[in-house]
C-alpha positions as CSV (number, residue, x, y, z in Angstrom):
1,X,11.2,51.5,-8.9
2,X,12.7,51.4,-5.4
3,X,15.7,49.4,-4.6
4,X,13.6,47.2,-2.3
5,X,11.2,46.3,-5.1
6,X,14.0,45.5,-7.5
7,X,15.6,43.0,-5.0
8,X,12.4,41.1,-4.1
9,X,10.6,41.2,-7.4
10,X,7.3,41.8,-5.5
11,X,6.2,45.3,-4.7
12,X,5.9,45.9,-0.9
13,X,7.1,42.4,0.2
14,X,10.5,41.5,1.7
15,X,12.4,38.3,1.4
16,X,13.2,36.1,-1.6
17,X,10.7,35.6,-4.4
18,X,8.8,32.4,-4.1
19,X,9.3,30.3,-7.2
20,X,6.1,29.2,-8.8
21,X,5.3,25.4,-8.7
22,X,4.0,23.7,-11.9
23,X,0.5,22.2,-11.6
24,X,1.9,18.9,-12.8
25,X,3.8,18.6,-9.6
26,X,0.9,19.7,-7.4
27,X,-1.6,17.1,-8.8
28,X,0.2,13.9,-7.6
29,X,0.6,15.5,-4.1
30,X,-3.1,16.3,-4.1
31,X,-3.9,12.7,-4.8
32,X,-1.6,11.7,-1.9
33,X,-3.4,14.1,0.5
34,X,-6.7,12.6,-0.6
35,X,-5.4,9.1,0.1
36,X,-4.4,10.3,3.7
37,X,-7.9,11.7,4.1
38,X,-9.4,8.4,3.0
39,X,-7.3,6.4,5.5
40,X,-8.0,8.7,8.4
41,X,-11.7,8.7,7.6
42,X,-11.6,4.9,7.6
43,X,-10.4,5.1,11.2
44,X,-13.2,7.4,12.2
45,X,-15.8,5.3,10.5
46,X,-14.5,2.2,12.3
47,X,-14.9,3.7,15.7
48,X,-18.3,4.9,14.8
49,X,-19.3,1.3,14.0
50,X,-19.6,1.8,10.2
51,X,-17.2,-0.9,9.3
52,X,-18.1,-1.6,5.7
53,X,-17.5,2.1,4.8
54,X,-14.3,2.0,6.9
55,X,-12.9,-0.9,4.9
56,X,-14.0,0.9,1.7
57,X,-12.0,3.9,2.7
58,X,-8.9,1.9,3.3
59,X,-9.3,0.2,-0.1
60,X,-9.8,3.7,-1.7
61,X,-6.6,4.8,0.0
62,X,-4.8,1.9,-1.6
63,X,-6.3,2.8,-5.0
64,X,-5.2,6.4,-4.7
65,X,-1.7,5.3,-3.6
66,X,-1.4,3.4,-6.9
67,X,-2.7,6.4,-8.8
68,X,-0.5,9.1,-7.4
69,X,2.8,7.5,-8.5
70,X,1.6,6.7,-11.9
71,X,0.2,10.2,-12.3
72,X,3.5,11.7,-11.3
73,X,5.4,9.7,-13.8
74,X,2.8,10.4,-16.6
75,X,2.9,14.1,-15.9
76,X,6.7,14.1,-15.2
77,X,5.8,15.7,-11.9
78,X,8.0,13.5,-9.6
79,X,9.7,15.4,-6.8
80,X,11.6,14.6,-3.6
81,X,8.9,16.3,-1.6
82,X,6.3,14.0,-3.3
83,X,8.3,10.9,-2.5
84,X,8.6,11.8,1.2
85,X,4.9,12.7,1.3
86,X,4.0,9.4,-0.3
87,X,6.0,7.4,2.3
88,X,4.3,9.2,5.2
89,X,0.9,8.6,3.6
90,X,1.7,4.9,3.2
91,X,2.4,4.6,7.0
92,X,-1.0,6.1,7.8
93,X,-3.0,4.3,5.1
94,X,-1.5,0.9,5.1
95,X,-0.1,0.6,8.7
96,X,-2.2,2.7,11.1
97,X,-5.6,2.7,9.3
98,X,-6.1,-1.1,8.8
99,X,-4.7,-1.9,12.2
100,X,-7.2,0.5,13.8
101,X,-10.1,-0.8,11.8
102,X,-9.3,-4.3,12.7
103,X,-8.9,-3.3,16.4
104,X,-12.2,-1.6,16.5
105,X,-13.9,-4.5,14.7
106,X,-12.6,-7.4,16.6
107,X,-9.2,-7.1,18.4
108,X,-10.6,-4.8,21.1
109,X,-12.2,-7.9,22.7
110,X,-8.7,-9.0,23.7
111,X,-7.9,-5.8,25.5
112,X,-4.1,-5.1,25.7
113,X,-3.3,-8.2,23.7
114,X,-5.4,-7.0,20.7
115,X,-3.8,-3.6,21.0
116,X,-0.3,-5.0,20.9
117,X,-1.1,-7.0,17.8
118,X,-2.4,-3.9,16.1
119,X,0.7,-2.0,17.2
120,X,3.0,-4.7,15.9
121,X,1.4,-4.5,12.4
122,X,1.6,-0.7,12.2
123,X,5.2,-0.6,13.3
124,X,6.1,-3.4,10.9
125,X,4.6,-1.4,8.1
126,X,6.7,1.6,9.0
127,X,9.9,-0.5,9.1
128,X,9.0,-2.1,5.7
129,X,8.5,1.3,4.1
130,X,11.8,2.6,5.5
131,X,13.6,-0.4,4.1
132,X,11.9,0.0,0.8
133,X,13.1,3.6,0.6
134,X,16.7,2.7,1.4
135,X,16.8,-0.2,-1.1
136,X,15.3,2.0,-3.9
137,X,18.3,4.3,-3.6
138,X,20.8,1.3,-4.0
139,X,22.6,1.8,-7.4
140,X,24.3,-1.6,-7.2
141,X,21.1,-3.6,-7.1
142,X,20.9,-5.9,-10.2
143,X,18.1,-4.9,-12.7
144,X,16.4,-8.3,-12.5
145,X,15.9,-7.9,-8.7
146,X,13.7,-4.9,-9.3
147,X,11.0,-7.3,-10.4
148,X,10.6,-8.5,-6.8
149,X,9.7,-6.8,-3.6
150,X,11.6,-7.7,-0.4
151,X,8.7,-8.6,1.9
152,X,5.0,-8.2,1.3
153,X,4.4,-4.6,0.0
154,X,2.5,-2.3,2.3
155,X,-0.7,-1.9,0.2
156,X,-1.0,-5.7,-0.1
157,X,-0.4,-6.0,3.6
158,X,-3.2,-3.7,4.4
159,X,-5.6,-5.7,2.3
160,X,-4.4,-9.0,3.7
161,X,-4.6,-8.0,7.4
162,X,-8.3,-7.1,7.0
163,X,-9.2,-10.8,6.2
164,X,-10.9,-11.2,9.6
165,X,-13.1,-8.2,8.8
166,X,-14.1,-9.7,5.5
167,X,-14.9,-13.0,7.2
168,X,-16.9,-11.1,9.8
169,X,-19.0,-9.5,7.0
170,X,-19.6,-13.0,5.7
171,X,-21.0,-14.2,9.0
172,X,-18.0,-15.4,11.0
173,X,-18.9,-15.2,14.8
174,X,-17.2,-12.3,16.5
175,X,-16.2,-14.1,19.7
176,X,-13.1,-14.4,21.8
177,X,-11.7,-17.4,19.8
178,X,-11.9,-15.7,16.4
179,X,-10.5,-12.5,18.0
180,X,-7.5,-14.4,19.3
181,X,-7.0,-16.0,15.9
182,X,-7.2,-12.6,14.3
183,X,-4.5,-11.3,16.6
184,X,-2.2,-14.1,15.7
185,X,-3.0,-13.5,12.0
186,X,-2.3,-9.8,12.4
187,X,1.2,-10.5,13.9
188,X,2.0,-12.9,11.1
189,X,1.0,-10.3,8.5
190,X,3.4,-7.9,10.2
191,X,6.2,-10.5,10.0
192,X,5.5,-10.9,6.3
193,X,5.9,-7.2,5.8
194,X,9.4,-7.1,7.4
195,X,10.5,-10.5,6.1
196,X,13.1,-11.1,3.4
197,X,10.6,-13.2,1.3
198,X,10.8,-12.1,-2.4
199,X,7.4,-11.2,-3.8
200,X,7.0,-10.8,-7.6
201,X,5.9,-7.2,-8.3
202,X,4.7,-7.6,-11.9
203,X,7.1,-4.9,-12.9
204,X,9.8,-7.0,-14.6
205,X,11.9,-4.8,-16.9
206,X,11.4,-5.5,-20.6
207,X,8.3,-7.7,-20.1
208,X,5.4,-7.2,-22.4
209,X,2.1,-8.9,-22.9
210,X,1.7,-10.8,-26.1
211,X,-0.7,-9.1,-28.5
212,X,-2.8,-12.2,-28.8
213,X,-3.2,-12.4,-25.0
214,X,-4.4,-8.8,-24.6
215,X,-8.2,-9.6,-25.1
216,X,-7.9,-12.4,-22.5
217,X,-6.3,-10.1,-20.0
218,X,-8.9,-7.5,-20.6
219,X,-11.7,-10.1,-20.1
220,X,-10.2,-11.3,-16.9
221,X,-9.9,-7.7,-15.6
222,X,-13.5,-7.0,-16.4
223,X,-14.6,-10.3,-14.7
224,X,-12.6,-9.5,-11.6
225,X,-14.1,-6.0,-11.4
226,X,-17.7,-7.4,-11.8
227,X,-17.1,-10.0,-9.1
228,X,-15.7,-7.3,-6.8
229,X,-18.8,-5.1,-7.3
230,X,-21.3,-8.0,-7.0
231,X,-19.6,-10.1,-4.3
232,X,-17.2,-7.7,-2.7
233,X,-16.3,-9.6,0.5
234,X,-16.2,-13.1,-1.1
235,X,-13.9,-11.7,-3.8
236,X,-11.6,-10.0,-1.3
237,X,-11.5,-13.2,0.8
238,X,-10.6,-15.3,-2.2
239,X,-8.0,-12.8,-3.3
240,X,-6.3,-12.8,0.1
241,X,-6.2,-16.6,0.1
242,X,-4.8,-16.7,-3.4
243,X,-2.2,-14.1,-2.6
244,X,-1.0,-16.1,0.4
245,X,-0.7,-19.2,-1.7
246,X,1.2,-17.3,-4.3
247,X,3.9,-16.2,-1.9
248,X,5.8,-19.5,-1.7
249,X,5.7,-19.8,-5.5
250,X,7.1,-16.3,-5.8
251,X,9.9,-17.0,-3.4
252,X,10.8,-20.2,-5.3
253,X,10.8,-18.3,-8.6
254,X,13.2,-15.8,-7.1
255,X,15.5,-18.5,-5.8
256,X,15.7,-20.2,-9.2
257,X,16.5,-16.9,-10.9
258,X,19.2,-16.2,-8.3
259,X,20.8,-19.6,-8.9
260,X,20.6,-19.0,-12.7
261,X,22.3,-15.6,-12.4
262,X,25.0,-17.0,-10.1
263,X,25.7,-19.7,-12.5
264,X,26.0,-17.2,-15.4
265,X,28.6,-15.2,-13.4
């Protein structure tokens, strides 16, 4: 064997040998790429006037976003590359895509004002994700605080900001007045993304569901899925309203826990 072949480990090729990447690392990244495809396709469908499919693509991107992280942990395929890829995908799927769908559906009637509202939401989403990445690396953060997001999470923000679209599907008139209200709502959702409000994540460490309550939770999950399939836009509208009503309760629960921890110290 020539000296060149011994150094490279690959006959006839120069440079260092490329290390093989396990499939368990590739699969989560593939799901992330599919999520980006869904989000970008949603933008295309919106500007083609196929708004129901466009919203479906944004919701699919949110579902894939929830799946890629869990898949990476299950397969033990987490990587720094995957984490960066996921953050970039979130900006597209939960900032740009819903803003563009809403702009094409309703905000375009306001001209530059509608465009500014869409931009504010997209930029707020990027800022929220950047802050999340920084806080995730904080080793001094108390364990109990990990049960709360700081600000509304990006996937939830994407679902919330599309409320005017859901209402439009249910028959809301698409006129200047509703368009202006939608612009104000879009800016408010952007503010919620970058706010300091504490939102319960459902990931409290050490929390478990009581065995006797499992059938009830399964029944509720099945009922929710059936309602979503049969009455999609009604269910999403009700879900958005319920989530917005939940935010003050979550903030109050965090404040009470903070006072309790301070008293214990």
